[in-house]
N, C-alpha and C positions, 0 to 999 in steps of 0.2 A: 623481497623484493618481488613485486608482482607485474608481470608483463603480457600483452599477448603474444601468438609467434612472430606476427610481424616486427614486432621489437627486437625480440629476441635475433632474428635473422639481421637487422640493420646493425646492431651490435656486431654480430659474427662477421659481417662483411666489414666494416669499422677496423676490427682486430684484423683480421685478414690482411687488408688494405696497409697499417701499420706495421704488420711482422715483414710483409714485401717489400717495403721501403729500409728494412735495417739491414746492416752490413753482414756478408756471408757466414761469419763464427756465429752472430747473434743469432742470425734467421735460423742456423742448424742445430744451437743449442736448444733455441725454443721447438723447433719442430722435432727435435728428440725428446725434450721434457712432455710436450703434449702426447706423444705416442706411447709414452711410459704410463702415462696418466691414465688416456684411454683405453690401455688393455688392463691394465690393475682394476680402473673401476669398473669394466664390463665384467671379469670375473669376481668382484669383490662382492661379498655378504656381509651381514652386519656383525657378522662372529669371526670374521676373517681379519689376521694381523695383517696390515701393511707391510709389504716388503721395503728391504732396504734401498732398493733403486728406487721405487716409488717416493718414498719420501726424500731421499737425496733430490729427486727431482723437482720435487714441490716446493723445500726449502731454497732450492739454488734458484728456482726460475718462477714458477709459479706463484708462489705467493707474492713476489713482487710485481709480476704483469698485473695479477687481480688488485694489489693496493694501487698502481697506478690507474685502473678501469675504478676505483672508488668501491670495489666489491667486497675489499678487507672488512667495511661496515656492514654488509648485508650477512644475517646469520642465516636463510632460506631463501632460496631461489623456484617461484612458482610461476608456471604458464597454463592459461585457459582463455577460454571463449571461443577458439578454434583449435583443429587439429595442428601441431605441430610434426615437422618432419624429422625424421630420424637423421640426417646429416648434421643438423640443429644442437641434436640431443647430443650426439657424439661429439661434436667440434665443442661442447662445453665441459663434457666429462674430460676432455683433453688437456682442461681447465682446471680440472678437479673440482668441477662445478656442476651439482645433480640438478636439473632443471625438474622439480617435481610438479605434475599436471592433477588441474581439476577440473572436473566432469561434471557439467550439471545444466539446468534452464533456468531461466528467470520466473517459469510456471513452478519451479522446485525449490525456490528462494535460493537460488544458488547451487555451491557444489552438492551432489550427490554420491559421488567419489572421489576419494582423495587419495594421493600419495603421499609420502613424507620419508623421514630415515628410516623407520621402523615399518614400512608400507611401500616397498620401491622395487617396481621391474622396469628395464628397459621399454620404452615406448608405452608402459601401461599408463593407464588414469588411476592406477590405484586401489583401494576396496571401499565397500560400501561404507557411508559415514555412518558410526553407532546412532541405534534410534530410526533409521531410514532402511528401507526395503525395496529389492529389482526383483524383476523376472527378465526374463526371454522370451518373447513369444515368436511363433512360428520357426523354430528351431530348424536347421537343415541340416543334413548329414555331416558338414564340417562344423557345426556345433555353434554355428553363427546364426543370430536371430536380434528381433527389435528389442532396444532397451525399454523395459519400462519401471517408472517408481511409483514407489507409494510411501506415505508417513506425513504425519503432523505438517511436515515443510511444502507439501505438495497442495497447488493453490485448491479452491473451490470450483473454479472457473470463471469465464469471461463475462463481464457485466453486460446485460442484456442481448448477447451472443449464443443462443442456445444452442443453436445448429455445430458452431464453433466449439462449445464446449462438449458437446458429444463426440465430435472426431479427436479431442483430446484424450478425453476422461471416459472411460469404461463404468459400467453399472457400481464396480466395487472401487472406483476410485482410484485405479491405476491410471498414470499419466504416459500415455504412448509419447517416446521422443522423436521418434522416426529416424533415429539413427540405428545401423547394424553394429552388432558387436558380440563377442565372446568372452567365455569367462573362465579361466584355468583353474584347474584342482584347487589351487590355493587362492580363488576367490578374487582373483586380480582381471580386471575388466581391460579388454582392448579392442577400441572402436575400428571396425573395419571399412565404414561408410554410410551413405544415407541411404534410405531404401528409393527416393525419388531419383537418386543419381545412378542406381544399380542397371546396369546396359544388360538389355536383352538381345542376344543374337537371332539371326535368322535363323540360326539353327536350334533355336530354345535356350542357349547355355546363360546363365546369369554369370555377369563380370561385375565385381566391384572396382571401378576404375582407380579408386585412391591409392590403390597399395602397387599397382603398376605405375600409375604418375609418379609416387613417391620413390619407388625403385628407380625409375630412367632418370630422375633429378639426383639420385645421390650416385649412382653410375656415371655419369656425364654433369660435372659441376658447373659445367658451361651453360646450360640450360637453367634459365629462370622459372619458366610454368610451362607445365606439358598439361595436355588435354587429349584424353581418349575417348574416340569415336567409334561407333559401331553400332547403336541401336538397332535392331531392324535388318541390320547389313549382315551378308555372307563373310567378312573379315573385320579386323579389327584396324584402326589406323590411328595417329596421334598428331597433332598440332603443337608445335614447339616454338618458342622464342627464348 
């Protein structure tokens, strides 16, 4: 099953709504099972054995819940086209569902990075697709730079738009994504924001708003949207809805 983040968010909201209408005992049982599953999945690697408590919670509660949602017929679950919040990822881990992320552009013929059963890290876009290459441009002290793509899958340019083509591709054919990210020691990519979204305060400090906005929404579930403001200002502020 493949969906954009908003699809997964809507599914999450409907499930939460359904759980809230359950009786006290059933609600407590589902909450317990999801907490066990979340904890187990967050520390689980491909070589780890599942604990008895995790197996019990999944067989007793979560399998039935997934079947009611129609998810028992899905083999893998993917999210793409936009960043997905950590709250959504954690919620589905609580259902024993890993949301695998795909990252790429139309100009790269789709995914350039993919996560999957053998290439999964929480909130990561996975590893580069075999046959494709990447590099980080203008890397800062935190290891964050602009993600660039190269490969036979990358387009040759925009038709009759030479200026736009030069903005997107360098002389060696590297495609500039405009996204900021870092790659860990095992080759997993984490997107941290957009170059154009980067806030530069009056003091000259570079602040990626995406991470802060996501952290606020995670700590305050009542918040639907958060927008950080502070470009060329002395302090940061935030609009909340």
